[in-house]
N, C-alpha and C positions, 0 to 999 in steps of 0.2 A: 852145437851150442850155435842159436838162431844170430843173425844180423843184430839185433836188436838188445837182445842179453850180449852179447858181444861188446857194443856200442858203451853199454849200460857198466859195464865190468873192468874193461880197460879207457877208461878217461882218465885224461891226464890235463889238471887245472891248467884255466891261464896263468899268467905273471903277475903277481903283483901290480908290475907299473901299466901292463893292459888294464886291468881292473880301475886303476887310481883314472887312469885316461878316461875311460869310456862314464867313468860316473863322475868326472870333475864338476861340471856344471850342478849336479845332483849337490854336491861336500858343499859347495862354494853357497848355495842359496840356503841346504837345510841342513848342517856344519851336527856331527855326532859326536857324541860320548859314550861310552862306557862304565858302569858299574860294576864291581863283583865278577871282572875276568881273572884276576889274582885266585880265585876257587873252584877255576876250570883245568881239571889233568886232562891235556893235549894227548898224552899217553891211554886213554880210558874213553872210546870210544863211547858218546853218548845221542841220544835222540834230543835235541833242541825243539821245544813245544813253546809256540809263544801266539802274539794276537795279533793278526795283521794289520796294519793300520790303515786308513782311506788312500783308496788307489795303490797301494804296498809299497810303495816307494822307501818303505824300511828296509828292505831284504836285500839290496845292493849294499848300503854301510853296514850291514850286519857282519855279512860275508866278509866283506873286505876287512874289518873290525877285525874280526878273528883268528881271519888267517893274516892279518900283521900282527899282530898283538899277541898270540898262542898258536901260531901255527898251524891251524886247525882251520882246512875246507871243508866248508857245511857243502851237502849233494844234499839239494831243496827236492821234495816231495809236490810235484807239481799237479797243478788240478787239469784234468782233461780236455779242458778245452786249451790252451797251452801248445798240444801238440796237433792241435787242431788249424792252427793259422800259419801260411805259409810266409818263412822267414823266421817270423817271432818264434815258430819251434827250435830253428838254429840258433839261433840268441840265448834262449833259454836252455838247449841242451848243452851250449856252448860254456856255460855256468855252471853246469854240472845238477841243473835239475831232471827229472825223470819224473815217467807217468808216475801219480801216484796208486800204483796197484801193492796187493797183498806181495804176491809174488818177487815185483822187486824192491821192495824196501826187505824184504825177506834176504834176498840174494845180496843187497849191498849189507847187511847185519853180521854176513855169513863173510863176509870179506872186511868186515869190522870198520867201515866207513861210518865219520859223524854225517848225523842227519840231523836236517831240517825240517820242521813239516807245522803249518797253521793248518789246524783242524777247522777251522772257520772257514779257509778257501775262498773262493771268488764272491760269497756271499759277506764277509768280513770285510774284504776287499771296497764292496759297492755298499756302503752301510745306508738305512734312509737316514734323514734328519732325526737329532733327537737318539740316535743310538752309537756317539761317541764312547769309545774303550769299552763295549760289550760286546763278551764272547759269543759268538754265534756259532756254536759247535754244532749243535746238532745232535743226535746222535754216532758221531765221528770218534768212539774210542775204541779201533783196531790197534790204535799204535801203542795202546797201552799191551794187549796182549803178546804182540809182536818183541816188546821192551824186556817183559816180562821172558819169554820164550827164549831169550839171544841173550841175557841176561845183561839190559842197556840200560843202565842208568839213565833215567827223564831229567832232563834239564830245562825248567819252565823259566820262560823271561817273558819281562813285557817290555814293547818299546812304545814308548810317552812322547809326544809333541805332536805326531803326525796326523791327528784327529782337527789340531788347530789350524793345517796347511789351507783349508779351504773351509768356504762356511757354504752349507749347499741351499742351495734355492730353488731347485728342481728334481723331488728324486723318483725309486719307482713305485711310489703312491701316488704321485702325482700323474703321473704317466697312465697308471691300470685309472685314473679319473678321466684323462682326457678321452675324447671322441674315437682318436685312433685306436689307442688301447681299448674301450670299451669296444670297439668293434673285434680285434682282434679279440675278445674274450668269447664275444657274441660266436664267432664262427672257432672257435676252440683252436686258434694259432697264439696266444697270447705264452703259456706256457712252455711250450713246446720250440717254437722260434725265437721269442724274446728272454733276452737275461732281465727276469723282474723279480725282485724280492719276495717273497713270501711272508 
């Protein structure tokens, strides 16, 4: 078994107290509430599929809410970019996130883990003006095949309120129109090295 595979399957969730402490400020400024948790069966592993809100600040309260109210610790499918950033990659791994490959998801489904996925990924986190609450999933539907293969229920959920957190004044469309954006596009570096929404 590879080291990465072992890390994936031997994960131990952090304590509730540790999570509460680390997201205390977020919960203070953006308190969250849940509706419908009584319909969730903690004994039946499922794939939780939802919309990412602006900047992705919806993740910590969701993980903590299900953990404290239903004893479910969600293992999050993470965008590959999270695992390329020193220090940050260790933090997201500490909270159960794993690089969103088909084989890793398969492995956790074999283990009967509860899994969290945002098919919109980083693109949904970095919305443009006028895109509030839009699902930007492109063609990311492989999770459906895996759920069928492993007999997993798909639990759709919606996070609301997060899109009102900020009023966007400048987005990727504005950057593409800027002198720097045009220059990067001209030399072919805009899509390769700059995270811009298409």
